[in-house]
C-alpha positions in Angstrom: 120.9 89.6 49.9 120.9 88.4 46.2 124.0 86.6 45.0 126.0 88.5 42.4 127.2 85.2 40.8 125.2 82.1 40.0 126.6 79.1 42.0 123.5 77.1 43.0 122.6 73.7 41.8 126.2 72.5 41.4 128.7 70.5 43.5 132.2 71.7 44.4 135.2 69.5 45.4 137.5 71.7 47.5 140.8 70.3 48.7 142.6 71.6 51.8 139.2 72.7 53.1 139.9 72.0 56.7 141.4 75.4 57.3 142.6 78.6 55.7 141.8 79.6 52.1 140.3 76.2 51.3 137.9 76.5 54.3 136.9 80.0 53.5 136.3 79.0 49.9 134.1 76.1 50.8 132.0 78.2 53.1 131.6 81.0 50.5 130.7 78.6 47.8 128.1 77.1 50.1 126.6 80.5 50.9 126.2 81.0 47.2 124.2 77.8 46.9 126.7 75.1 46.0 126.9 71.7 47.6 130.4 71.2 48.9 132.8 68.4 49.6 135.4 69.6 52.1 138.4 67.4 51.3 141.3 67.3 53.7 144.0 64.9 55.1 142.5 65.6 58.5 139.2 63.8 58.3 137.9 64.9 61.7 138.5 68.6 60.9 136.9 68.2 57.4 133.8 66.6 59.0 133.6 69.3 61.7 133.8 72.1 59.2 131.2 70.4 57.0 128.8 70.1 59.9 129.2 73.9 60.5 128.1 74.5 56.9 125.1 72.2 57.4 124.2 74.0 60.6 123.9 77.2 58.5 121.6 75.5 56.1 124.0 74.4 53.5 124.8 70.9 52.1 128.3 69.6 52.7 130.3 66.5 53.6 133.8 66.1 55.0 136.0 63.7 53.0 139.4 62.3 54.0 142.1 62.4 51.3 145.9 62.4 51.1 146.5 64.5 48.0 149.9 62.9 47.4 148.2 59.4 47.1 146.5 58.8 43.8 144.3 56.0 45.1 143.2 58.3 48.0 142.2 61.0 45.4 140.3 58.5 43.4 138.4 57.3 46.4 137.6 60.9 47.5 136.3 61.9 44.1 134.2 58.7 43.9 132.6 59.3 47.4 131.8 62.9 46.5 130.1 62.0 43.2 128.3 59.1 44.8 127.0 61.3 47.6 125.8 64.2 45.5 125.3 62.5 42.2 127.5 65.0 40.3 130.7 67.0 40.5 130.9 70.3 38.7 133.7 72.3 40.3 137.2 71.4 41.4 139.2 73.8 43.7 142.8 72.7 44.2 143.8 74.4 47.4 145.6 71.7 49.4 149.3 72.5 49.8 152.3 72.5 52.1 155.1 75.1 52.5 158.2 75.7 54.5 161.1 78.2 54.5 164.1 75.9 54.2 167.2 77.6 52.8 168.7 76.4 49.5 171.7 74.6 51.1 169.4 72.7 53.6 166.7 71.4 51.2 166.7 67.6 51.1 165.5 65.5 48.2 162.7 64.2 50.5 161.5 67.7 51.2 161.6 68.7 47.6 159.7 65.6 46.4 157.1 65.8 49.1 156.3 69.4 48.3 155.9 68.8 44.6 153.9 65.6 45.3 151.3 67.5 47.3 151.2 70.9 45.6 151.7 70.1 42.0 151.2 66.4 41.3 148.3 66.2 43.7 146.5 69.0 41.9 147.0 67.4 38.5 145.7 64.0 39.6 142.7 65.6 41.3 141.8 67.1 37.9 142.5 63.8 36.2 140.2 61.8 38.5 137.5 64.4 38.5 137.5 64.9 34.7 134.9 62.3 33.8 132.4 64.1 36.0 133.4 67.5 34.9 132.8 66.5 31.3 129.2 65.6 32.2 128.6 69.0 33.8 127.0 71.8 31.9 129.2 74.2 33.8 132.5 72.5 34.6 135.1 74.6 36.4 138.7 74.0 37.6 140.3 76.6 39.9 143.9 76.0 41.0 145.4 77.9 43.9 148.9 79.0 43.0 150.8 81.7 44.7 152.6 85.0 44.2 155.7 83.0 44.7 154.9 81.0 41.6 154.8 84.3 39.7 158.1 85.9 40.9 160.0 83.3 42.9 159.0 84.4 46.4 161.2 85.9 49.1 161.6 83.7 52.2 159.7 80.6 51.0 161.5 77.3 50.1 162.3 76.9 46.4 160.4 73.6 46.3 157.3 75.6 47.1 158.1 78.2 44.5 158.7 75.5 41.9 155.4 73.7 42.7 153.4 76.9 42.5 155.1 77.9 39.2 154.2 74.5 37.9 150.6 75.1 38.9 150.5 78.2 36.6 152.0 76.2 33.7 149.5 73.3 33.9 146.7 75.7 34.3 147.6 77.2 30.9 148.0 73.7 29.3 144.9 72.1 30.7 142.8 75.2 29.9 143.9 74.9 26.3 143.0 71.2 26.1 139.7 71.4 27.9 138.3 74.6 26.3 136.6 72.6 23.5 134.7 70.6 26.1 133.4 73.8 27.7 135.4 73.3 30.9 137.2 76.5 32.2 140.5 76.2 33.9 142.0 79.2 35.9 144.4 79.9 38.7 144.3 82.3 41.6 147.6 83.6 42.9 147.3 84.9 46.5 149.9 87.1 48.1 150.9 86.5 51.7 147.7 85.6 53.5 146.8 85.6 57.2 147.1 82.2 58.8 148.1 80.5 62.0 151.7 80.8 60.9 151.7 84.5 60.2 150.1 85.1 63.7 153.5 84.1 65.2 155.7 86.4 63.1 157.7 89.0 64.9 157.2 92.7 64.3 160.3 93.1 62.1 159.3 90.2 59.7 155.8 91.5 59.4 156.9 95.1 58.8 159.3 94.0 56.2 156.6 92.1 54.3 154.0 94.8 54.6 156.5 97.2 53.0 156.2 95.2 49.8 152.4 95.4 49.7 151.1 98.7 48.4 147.7 98.2 50.2 149.6 97.9 53.5 148.0 94.7 54.8 148.1 90.9 54.5 145.5 89.1 52.5 142.6 87.4 54.2 141.4 83.9 53.2 138.1 85.5 52.1 139.9 87.7 49.6 141.0 84.6 47.6 137.7 82.8 48.2 135.8 85.7 46.5 138.0 85.4 43.4 137.4 81.6 43.4 133.6 82.2 43.6 133.6 84.4 40.5 135.7 81.9 38.5 133.4 79.1 39.6 130.3 81.0 38.6 128.2 80.6 35.5 129.0 84.2 34.7 132.7 83.3 34.2 131.9 80.8 31.4 134.1 82.7 28.9 137.0 83.1 31.2 139.7 80.4 30.9 143.5 80.3 31.1 143.6 83.3 33.4 146.0 83.8 36.3 144.2 86.0 38.8 146.3 87.9 41.3 145.0 88.6 44.8 148.0 90.2 46.5 147.3 93.8 47.4 149.5 95.1 44.5 152.7 93.2 45.2 153.4 92.6 41.5 152.7 96.2 40.7 155.1 97.4 43.4 157.8 95.0 42.0 157.2 96.3 38.5 157.5 99.9 39.6 160.8 99.2 41.3 162.1 97.6 38.1 160.9 100.6 36.1 162.7 102.9 38.6 165.9 100.9 38.2 165.5 101.0 34.4 164.9 104.7 34.5 168.1 105.2 36.5 170.0 103.1 34.0 168.5 105.1 31.1 169.4 108.4 32.8 173.0 107.2 33.3 173.2 106.1 29.7 171.8 109.4 28.5 174.2 111.4 30.6 177.1 109.3 29.3 175.9 109.8 25.7 175.7 113.6 26.0 179.0 113.7 27.8 180.6 111.7 24.9 178.9 114.0 22.4 180.3 117.0 24.3 183.8 115.6 24.2 183.6 114.8 20.5 182.2 118.3 19.8 185.0 119.8 21.9 187.7 118.0 19.9 186.1 119.0 16.6 185.9 122.7 17.6 189.6 122.6 18.7 190.5 121.1 15.3 188.5 123.8 13.5 190.2 126.5 15.6 193.7 125.2 15.1 193.5 123.5 11.7 190.8 125.6 10.1 189.4 122.6 8.3 186.1 121.6 9.9 184.8 118.3 8.4 187.6 117.8 6.0 189.5 114.6 5.4 192.2 116.0 7.6 189.7 116.3 10.5 188.4 112.7 10.0 191.9 111.4 9.8 192.9 113.4 12.9 190.1 111.9 15.1 189.1 108.7 13.3 185.5 110.0 12.9 
């Protein structure tokens, strides 16, 4: 089948590619014709997944990298560029998450989450930038989260902060790199199927599905498809965009807010008309008993 988007002839550096969204993205980019470096802290897993891509006829390598370590990032970028001779697309997908409650978050937890999710993404971009500037079609796609949009529900606030930060640096870096022809965008997945969601109890899953108008969790391939478009040549005039892939979660939240605003407006309107009625009633009484209507006596009587 002919590809809808032009991806071939370029090299993608995908972090967190050992599993989940990163893995689905690496495979989908490869099927579109890209050469791919699968970057992950678990080298054995990255190599194994790269070999699967090669077995399907693609070109891929597995690269070990600790995203919280700047020197490790630099080495991974260098290895990718040395192996393929170029680097055109960065997909920042590596991340960690937990559900620690606010009173229980330690400084260590907080710093580690931001080091991986936010700082790691920035330094991947920084180290890859010299290669992206050489590319005729440089692309940066950051994976944020719906939690970065609206604060999340059960996720830890360090995760929320890191993903909100991803959105902010996406805007800032997009603005600075636009004159160089490098596009920078973010994808915000809603809750996506993973090894963790497979162990959720029925009540937790039902509660979450109630927040998603489409009535299902996302799949890694849903987010990967959005990344493929943003990485394509056809998306060359798209930059500074935050692309939601969440089954309508934001829409549902906005509708609830509108409903609440509507209820408030209705209450205010009822209060207004009730007040008008009381004022009118007092004026009619004054006209009946004083016979003066809108005279100075009436105004003095009621202060209106």
